[in-house]
N, C-alpha and C positions, 0 to 999 in steps of 0.2 A: 380575241383581239387580234388586230392585224400584226403583220410581220413587224419586227424592229425597226426603228427609224435610226438607232445609234448602236454602236457595239461598246461593250465595256463589261467589267467585272464587278464584284461588290454586292452589297445588299440592294434589294429591290423594294420600293414602295409601291402597292397596287391599291388604288383608291376607287370607290364607287360612291357617287353622290345623288341622290334622288329628290326632285322637288315634288311638291303636291300637284303642281300644275304641269307646265312644260319649260324647258330650257329655251328662254329668249334671246336671240343673238344681240339683241340692243342692250341686255343686261350684263353684269359682270359677275362671274363666279370665280371664287379663289380657293385653292387648297395651299394653305400658309403652312410652311416648314421651317422648323428649327432642329438643328443638330448640336448636341452638347454632350459633355461628359458629366454634367450636373442635373439630375432629375429636378431639383428645387429651383432650376432656372426659370424665369418669367417668360412663358410661350407668347405667341401672338394673339392679339385681340382686335375686334373691329373698331375702327374710328366712328364715332357715332355724333360728335359735336366738334365744335371748333375748339383749338387750332385742328385744322383737317390733315396737315402734314402731307403724306403721300394721297389721301383721299379715301384709303380702304382699310389700313391696318397698322398697328403699332405694338411695341412691346408692352406688355402688361406693366402697370404702374410700379409694381413692386416685386423684386428689387430692380431699381430704377437703372443699374449700371450693366444690366445684361442685354444681350442683342436682341432678343424678341423673336426674329426670324432670320434665316440666311437665304432663303429663296421661296418660290412659288410656282404653281401652275395656275393658268388661268384660262377660261373660256370666254371669249366675246367676239364680236365681229370684226375687231380691228387685227386680229391675229391670223397668221397664215393657218389654213384649215380649221380656223377658229380656236385651236389650242396654241397656248405659248408656255414655254419654261423659262424663268428669270432667276438671277442670282442676285444678291446684294453685292455691289461693287466693293473692292478693297480701298482702304484709304490711299494707298500708295498704289498706282496703276502698274508700276514696275515690279510690285511684290504680290502677285494676284493670290497667293496663300497666306498673306499677311492680315492685319486687322481689318475688320470690315466698317463701312460707314454706317451711321445710324439710318435704319430703314424709313424713317420718317423724311428723309431728305429726298427721295425719289430717285436716287442714284442706282439704277438697277441695269445689269447687262443681259441680253437676250442670249438664251442658249438653244433655241429652235424649238422642235416638237418633243413631247415625251417619247420614250423609247417605243411606246404602243399605246394606241388609244381606239376608243370606238367613237365614230362619227354620231353626232346627234341627227336624226332624221326621222322620217314618219313612222319607222318601225321601232324607234327608240328616241321618243321625244322629250322624254322627262329625266334621263339620267345621264351623268358624265362618269366616265371610267377611262383611267389610264394606268400605265405602269412606267415607273421612273427610276432608273439607276442612280442611287443616292451619290454615288461617287462624282456626278457632275455638279455637286453643289459643295460650296465651302463649309467647313466646320469650325473655324476659328471663332473664339469669342472674346469679347472686350474685357480687359482686365478688371478686377474687383476694386473696391473702395480704397484698398491700400496702394493702388497702381501696380500691382504685381499679378502674375497668373498664378492660379492655383495648380498645386501638383496632382498626378505625374504628368498629365500631359493635355493641355486645353485644346490641342487641335485633332484629338482623337474622340471622335463621337461614340458614345455608348447608348444614347438615347435620342429618340426623336420625338418632337413634340409637333402636334398638328392641330390646326383649326380649320374649319370650313365656313366659307363666307359667300353670301349672296347679297347682292346691293344693286340699285338702279342707276346710280350716279358716283362719280369720283370728284368731289369738290375739292377745291384748292384755296389756299389763303384762309381769312377770317370771315368768309361770307356767311351772313346769319339767315338770309332769305334762301335756303336751299331745301328742297323737298327731298330728303335723304332717307331712303327705306332701307332696311337691312335685316338679314337673319344670320346668325352663326350658331356653332355649337351650344348646347343649352338652352334654357328656357328664357328668352329675351323679355318675357312679360315681367318676371320678378325683379328685375333690377331696378333700382332707384337712381343709380348712379355708376360712373365708369369704375369704382373701386368695391362695388358689391354685387351679389347675386350671379346671374346666369352669365353676364357679359364678359366674366373672366374665366370662361371654360375652354381650355383646349385639352387635348388627350395626348399623353405620354406612353410611349411604347419602348422596351428595351430593343436594341440592335443586335444583341448577341444571340438571338434566337428566334426561329420562325413562329410568329404569332398572327393570329386573326382576331380583330375585335369588330362587333357589329352593333348598330343601334339596339337591336332586340337584347342584347346581352348586357348592355350598361343603362339604357333607357333615359338618355340625355334629352331627346326631342319630345315635346308634348304633342299629343294627338290633335290638339286644336292649333290653330294659326297662331305664330309668335312673331310675325313680321311687325317691326316697329318703326316709326318715323322719328328718327333721332332717339332721345331718350322720353319722348312725349307718347302720343296714342299709339295703339295697336291697330293696324291697317290690313284688311285682308287682301292679299296678293299672292295666290297660290304659286306663281312662277318663281317668287323668291322664298317661299315656306319650305325649308330643309325638312323631309320627313324620314329619310332612311339613309343609311351609309354604311360602307364596309372599309375597313383599313387592314392592310395585311403587310407584313414584313417577311421577306424570303430571300434565300440565296437565289443566286441566277441560276 
């Protein structure tokens, strides 16, 4: 990877995501990130039907009171150098470390480029890879059903939850006539609804140790195409079909 774009300490997230075809600048690719002290929190999942919310991802449906994700890295033609890092904005702009808005509200703050990244080019047409200092993202979670925060410290992240997402469009509102293709972690072919099957697949890693997980180790992605049009038919699009990935947590 090239030289760092930012400086800072803390834990590092290193990601590589490969599609079956090539990374297309007109498509949208996301690495969705949640930081939490509770490994049972609901992580991020793709938005595949109305209401579209932010057009790409939302918290998993259960438990509904959790944050879902606190930030993301994206690759598309609208970002400088095609890469961009974003965090979920706080409810109160005067308290940047305070409670976060619901990510479906599209209230995100740009943080610039990843700390290091590999450009997509003729020598590297099918893979996104970058490194991000996780101290750049917030770790605050919303309170539980009783309105209080769990102990000992809800702002101390002990786990990271990650989902990978590729999609052709970011619809908004309640538009039904949308040709929405997507692929995310897991086998999208087996789900019959938002609350079942492969759609609710995110990966949880501890932050207190250096660890590497690969697709070859856990076998989440099918060998065949699993790009889907909303919750309807499977459509062949190798440029959205996630085939291989590596997630690494390490010290700086």
